Backbone bond lengths (Angstrom), bond angles and torsions (degrees), N, CA, C in turn:
res aa  C-N    CA-C-N  psi(-1)  N-CA   C-N-CA  omega(-1)  CA-C   N-CA-C  phi
1 M - - - 1.444 - - 1.532 107.99 -
2 G 1.315 117.25 128.99 1.452 120.94 -179.26 1.521 112.02 -67.45
3 D 1.340 115.08 156.00 1.465 119.84 -179.62 1.516 112.04 -58.21
4 Y 1.345 116.96 -38.99 1.456 119.52 -178.20 1.528 110.63 -62.09
5 V 1.323 116.46 -45.33 1.461 120.65 -179.74 1.521 109.82 -64.84
6 L 1.325 117.16 -43.26 1.457 121.65 -179.88 1.525 111.16 -65.18
7 E 1.334 116.43 -46.92 1.458 120.98 -173.25 1.520 114.27 -86.60
8 E 1.307 118.50 -27.54 1.460 121.22 -175.85 1.521 113.06 -116.05
9 G 1.316 117.63 -11.25 1.459 121.48 -176.19 1.517 113.25 -77.82
10 T 1.307 115.68 -177.06 1.455 121.73 -177.08 1.525 113.31 -111.88
11 V 1.329 117.39 9.06 1.459 121.06 -179.75 1.527 108.99 -93.58
12 F 1.335 115.63 124.28 1.464 121.33 175.66 1.519 107.74 -75.47
13 S 1.333 116.26 113.91 1.452 122.21 -175.85 1.529 109.44 -138.45
14 P 1.345 117.15 71.35 1.476 119.81 -175.44 1.522 111.86 -60.33
15 K 1.336 114.76 138.13 1.464 121.69 179.29 1.524 108.59 -99.00
16 F 1.316 115.59 108.56 1.454 121.73 177.31 1.526 108.49 -83.96
17 D 1.326 116.60 149.89 1.463 120.79 -178.78 1.530 111.03 -79.12
18 A 1.317 116.51 -171.26 1.464 122.03 -177.74 1.526 112.50 -62.36
19 N 1.334 117.02 -22.38 1.466 122.07 178.00 1.525 111.71 -95.94
20 N 1.327 115.96 11.91 1.470 122.84 -178.62 1.520 112.64 62.34
21 L 1.346 115.74 37.29 1.457 121.99 179.43 1.521 109.96 -123.87
22 I 1.335 114.80 155.89 1.458 121.93 173.43 1.525 106.93 -133.18
23 V 1.327 116.67 136.83 1.464 120.77 -179.25 1.526 109.37 -73.23
24 C 1.338 115.25 143.62 1.460 121.50 -179.19 1.529 109.18 -133.64
25 V 1.322 116.14 116.27 1.463 121.81 173.76 1.524 106.37 -90.27
26 T 1.318 116.52 127.17 1.461 120.87 -178.17 1.516 109.79 -112.75
27 I 1.336 115.64 127.48 1.458 121.84 -179.52 1.524 110.11 -120.93
28 E 1.343 114.91 154.60 1.455 120.43 172.66 1.522 107.67 -77.33
29 H 1.312 117.02 127.96 1.461 120.93 -174.30 1.534 112.38 -60.23
30 S 1.318 118.25 -45.77 1.470 120.32 -173.59 1.521 113.21 -70.91
31 S 1.315 118.07 -40.71 1.472 121.13 -175.77 1.519 113.21 -97.24
32 R 1.337 117.16 -18.29 1.468 124.64 -174.71 1.539 111.38 67.85
33 E 1.310 117.75 12.56 1.462 122.34 178.65 1.527 109.47 -72.21
34 I 1.334 116.23 137.37 1.462 120.64 175.96 1.520 107.85 -70.89
35 L 1.314 115.59 124.07 1.456 120.99 178.86 1.520 111.93 -93.17
36 M 1.320 116.64 -43.77 1.455 119.85 -173.94 1.532 110.72 -166.45
37 V 1.310 114.98 165.90 1.459 123.01 170.91 1.517 106.20 -125.85
38 A 1.308 115.62 129.91 1.460 120.46 179.91 1.523 107.88 -143.48
39 Y 1.298 115.92 -175.26 1.457 121.30 179.42 1.519 109.88 -121.54
40 M 1.303 114.90 152.53 1.455 122.03 173.09 1.522 107.98 -125.09
41 N 1.322 115.29 142.94 1.452 119.75 165.85 1.525 106.13 -100.87
42 E 1.313 118.28 -176.66 1.458 120.03 -176.76 1.529 111.89 -61.47
43 E 1.339 116.55 -39.01 1.464 120.10 -179.98 1.532 111.25 -64.99
44 A 1.326 117.75 -43.34 1.462 121.39 179.36 1.524 110.73 -63.08
45 L 1.314 116.58 -42.67 1.457 120.49 178.93 1.530 110.64 -64.71
46 T 1.315 117.13 -44.15 1.463 121.22 179.12 1.525 110.82 -61.37
47 K 1.330 117.34 -46.09 1.467 120.66 -179.97 1.520 111.39 -65.26
48 T 1.322 117.56 -36.53 1.466 121.31 177.05 1.521 109.89 -62.01
49 L 1.320 116.42 -46.13 1.463 121.02 179.98 1.526 111.93 -67.32
50 E 1.328 117.49 -38.97 1.462 121.56 -177.90 1.521 112.83 -71.84
51 T 1.335 117.22 -38.32 1.468 121.00 -171.26 1.523 113.81 -100.94
52 G 1.328 117.68 -20.96 1.454 120.24 -174.90 1.519 113.33 76.13
53 V 1.327 116.43 14.77 1.465 123.32 178.42 1.530 107.53 -124.58
54 A 1.332 116.52 137.00 1.462 121.03 -176.44 1.525 112.40 -65.42
55 H 1.323 114.52 128.85 1.462 123.55 172.63 1.521 107.04 -123.65
56 Y 1.303 116.72 144.11 1.463 122.10 -179.62 1.524 108.79 -134.01
57 W 1.332 114.33 171.93 1.457 121.14 173.57 1.518 107.31 -110.42
58 S 1.321 116.76 120.94 1.458 121.60 177.37 1.519 108.99 -83.28
59 R 1.323 116.03 113.72 1.466 119.50 179.06 1.512 110.77 -69.48
60 S 1.328 118.60 -36.57 1.465 121.14 -177.61 1.527 112.13 -70.80
61 R 1.336 117.24 -34.31 1.467 120.97 179.87 1.526 112.41 -98.22
62 A 1.329 116.35 -9.19 1.471 122.35 -175.89 1.530 109.77 50.60
63 A 1.349 114.42 53.13 1.462 119.16 -176.28 1.526 110.59 -149.55
64 L 1.324 114.72 151.65 1.454 121.41 173.03 1.522 108.07 -67.11
65 W 1.325 116.43 143.17 1.447 121.08 -174.14 1.521 108.83 -138.86
66 R 1.321 117.55 118.61 1.463 123.00 175.04 1.516 106.49 -93.75
67 K 1.316 116.59 111.84 1.457 121.60 -176.37 1.519 109.74 -57.06
68 G 1.329 115.63 124.48 1.453 121.57 176.10 1.511 115.17 104.70
69 D 1.331 118.18 -7.50 1.471 119.17 -178.80 1.522 112.39 -58.60
70 T 1.321 117.29 -38.82 1.468 119.13 179.39 1.531 112.37 -103.44
71 S 1.316 117.64 -28.16 1.467 121.18 -175.52 1.523 114.02 -93.20
72 G 1.323 117.04 -19.18 1.461 120.27 -174.23 1.520 112.87 81.59
73 Q 1.331 117.08 2.28 1.462 122.39 -177.60 1.529 110.68 -92.74
74 V 1.315 116.12 52.49 1.464 122.01 179.76 1.523 108.80 -59.42
75 Q 1.317 116.26 135.35 1.461 121.52 -179.49 1.520 109.68 -105.38
76 K 1.344 116.03 107.63 1.457 121.48 178.49 1.529 108.61 -81.58
77 V 1.315 116.13 125.14 1.458 121.71 -176.00 1.533 110.42 -73.77
78 V 1.331 115.42 128.66 1.459 121.84 173.36 1.520 109.01 -99.79
79 S 1.337 116.23 -44.47 1.460 120.05 177.04 1.523 109.94 -155.45
80 L 1.309 114.29 157.47 1.457 122.28 176.86 1.514 107.41 -130.65
81 R 1.325 116.17 126.73 1.465 121.62 177.42 1.524 108.69 -119.14
82 V 1.320 114.82 156.97 1.457 121.50 175.95 1.523 106.98 -125.73
83 D 1.328 117.17 144.69 1.467 119.32 -179.89 1.526 110.47 -75.86
84 C 1.343 115.67 176.56 1.467 122.04 -170.75 1.522 113.95 -58.41
85 D 1.328 118.57 -37.63 1.461 118.32 179.69 1.530 112.44 -101.98
86 Q 1.305 115.52 12.17 1.464 124.36 171.81 1.528 114.23 59.73
87 D 1.355 116.17 36.19 1.460 118.58 175.67 1.527 112.65 -116.94
88 A 1.333 117.12 14.17 1.463 122.23 176.07 1.527 108.64 -152.12
89 L 1.333 115.10 144.57 1.457 121.41 -179.08 1.523 110.61 -114.89
90 L 1.329 115.88 151.33 1.459 122.81 173.86 1.522 106.45 -125.21
91 L 1.322 115.78 112.51 1.452 122.41 -177.01 1.523 108.91 -105.75
92 S 1.317 116.90 122.08 1.463 122.53 177.19 1.522 107.07 -102.10
93 V 1.338 116.95 124.98 1.459 120.79 -172.34 1.526 112.09 -132.30
94 E 1.325 114.02 160.16 1.459 122.53 166.19 1.515 105.53 -104.25
95 P 1.351 117.57 107.78 1.460 119.24 -177.65 1.523 111.70 -74.41
96 G 1.317 115.88 139.34 1.453 121.20 178.28 1.515 111.85 -96.23
97 G 1.304 115.93 -172.45 1.459 121.36 -179.93 1.507 110.94 59.67
98 D 1.317 116.35 -134.39 1.467 120.39 179.78 1.523 112.07 -84.81
99 G 1.335 117.67 1.78 1.459 121.68 176.50 1.510 114.88 77.03
100 K 1.324 117.67 6.23 1.463 121.27 -179.33 1.521 109.39 -90.48
101 A 1.314 115.82 114.47 1.467 120.69 -175.97 1.523 112.90 -86.19
102 C 1.322 117.83 -23.87 1.471 121.14 -173.94 1.529 111.39 -85.20
103 H 1.317 116.01 142.23 1.460 120.29 178.59 1.530 112.31 -68.16
104 T 1.349 117.34 -9.83 1.470 120.46 176.65 1.521 111.78 -84.02
105 G 1.342 116.58 -3.63 1.457 120.50 -179.10 1.515 113.73 94.50
106 R 1.322 117.10 7.67 1.466 121.11 178.35 1.525 109.95 -98.11
107 K 1.323 115.59 160.98 1.461 120.56 179.53 1.523 110.52 -63.41
108 S 1.313 117.72 -42.90 1.451 123.49 -176.71 1.526 110.48 -123.06
109 C 1.309 115.87 147.82 1.466 120.53 173.77 1.530 110.95 -71.97
110 F 1.344 116.69 -15.24 1.460 121.73 -176.94 1.526 110.06 -99.35
111 Y 1.327 116.10 66.94 1.462 121.33 -175.41 1.534 113.20 -103.34
112 R 1.328 117.74 -2.84 1.470 120.40 -179.47 1.513 111.15 -115.03
113 V 1.329 115.19 146.63 1.459 122.80 177.74 1.521 107.27 -109.48
114 V 1.317 117.14 133.89 1.464 121.30 176.93 1.516 108.17 -87.93
115 K 1.323 116.16 122.47 1.465 121.62 178.92 1.519 108.84 -125.64
116 S 1.308 115.34 141.45 1.456 121.06 178.43 1.521 108.91 -84.20
117 S 1.330 116.02 139.63 1.466 119.51 -178.88 1.518 112.45 -74.47
118 S 1.344 117.84 -32.83 1.467 118.27 -179.20 1.519 113.16 -149.77
119 G 1.278 117.59 15.23 1.458 119.79 178.24 1.508 112.16 136.09
120 V 1.309 114.46 -178.33 1.453 120.98 -178.73 1.521 110.47 -61.14
121 N 1.304 116.42 143.03 1.472 124.28 177.95 1.520 113.50 65.92
122 E 1.308 116.49 21.00 1.456 120.16 174.92 1.535 108.34 -107.11
123 L 1.308 115.78 178.71 1.445 121.41 179.88 1.528 110.89 -56.16
124 E 1.329 115.67 130.86 1.458 119.39 177.26 1.515 110.35 -94.41
125 I 1.306 116.09 144.00 1.465 122.69 -179.92 1.524 107.73 -118.76
126 L 1.315 115.32 134.37 1.459 119.73 176.62 1.518 108.88 -96.19
127 E 1.324 116.43 128.62 1.451 121.93 178.86 1.512 109.99 -127.38
128 E 1.324 116.28 147.61 1.474 120.72 174.60 1.496 108.79 -87.96
């Protein structure tokens, strides 16, 4: 498929990597806050599209994962976008349960800021 068709066309043609995965950035629809980054395989993407509920592929467990099955934090899909070369997804969701997407109990997995202790290329410190 030519770049023009892929990048400018209207056919959804996600490009999975060598492990048959595609990265998915998930945001809260109302606040636009990034909740998490996960991966989808073809089955997870298909189930997400069919059910309207976010499904991911757990690389550590090598298993399909429906967000919220154990936590109650089901993510209802509002919209799904694909980037220009179709190798990354942006999922906008309404989080259920307590709205905390991170397994640490926080709303977002992106709760730490990287700060340099004394300048570029020095020890980085993570702060909440």
